[in-house]
C-alpha positions, -999 to +999 in steps of 0.1 A: +198-077-399+187-083-435+223-076-447+235-103-422+212-130-435+219-120-471+256-125-465+249-157-447+229-170-476+256-161-501+282-178-478+262-210-475+254-212-513+291-211-522+304-244-536+332-247-511+307-248-482+287-274-500+318-294-507+328-293-470+293-304-459+294-334-484+329-342-472+318-342-436+289-366-443+310-389-464+337-388-438+313-397-410+301-426-430+336-437-439+345-435-402+317-460-395+330-483-421+366-482-408+354-487-372+334-518-383+364-532-402+386-527-372+361-537-344+343-565-362+370-581-383+405-572-372+401-569-333+386-604-331+416-617-349+440-599-325+420-612-296+423-648-310+460-644-315+466-630-280+441-652-262+423-622-247+387-617-257+382-583-241+412-560-234+389-536-216+386-561-187+424-559-179+433-540-148+456-538-118+439-539-084+458-514-061+434-513-032+401-530-024+384-561-038+370-574-070+379-602-094+366-584-124+367-548-135+330-545-129+332-559-094+362-537-085+345-506-098+312-515-079+332-520-046+349-487-050+384-503-054+413-483-065+424-497-099+446-490-129+424-500-159+451-503-185+432-526-208+411-499-224+444-480-233+458-512-249+426-517-269+426-481-280+462-483-291+456-515-311+425-499-326+445-468-336+472-489-352+448-511-370+428-481-383+460-465-395+470-497-413+435-500-429+436-463-440+471-467-454+460-497-475+430-478-488+450-447-497+477-468-513+451-486-534+436-453-545+470-438-554+478-469-574+445-467-592+450-430-600+486-437-614+472-464-636+445-441-649+472-414-656+492-439-676+462-449-697+452-413-705+483-403-725+480-436-745+444-428-754+453-393-765+481-406-787+456-430-804+432-401-811+460-380-826+469-408-851 
């Protein structure tokens, strides 16, 4: 048992495990930022443009009664709640767009830094 915990301690103390843990924490926080940008900034703009304030309320009533999704669900009606799917697809596309813009900006910043580095090395050589 002592050998097991010794191996575990060695595994945990390796840099790659710590890098993974830090990446997971940062990724979790970045996810919150992306979700906030999409849900709090972009989705209200989409809702304004489409005239819908809440896509999740969109449904087709197949059998039963209910003017709203909540009423239909409470009455046990048979429904196709397609609005949530539409909202998730829009959310996915906006998230992908936001991440694309962030990655593109990071790549541009890296390429600018790489262009500056050789120029600095040439000045030092002179």
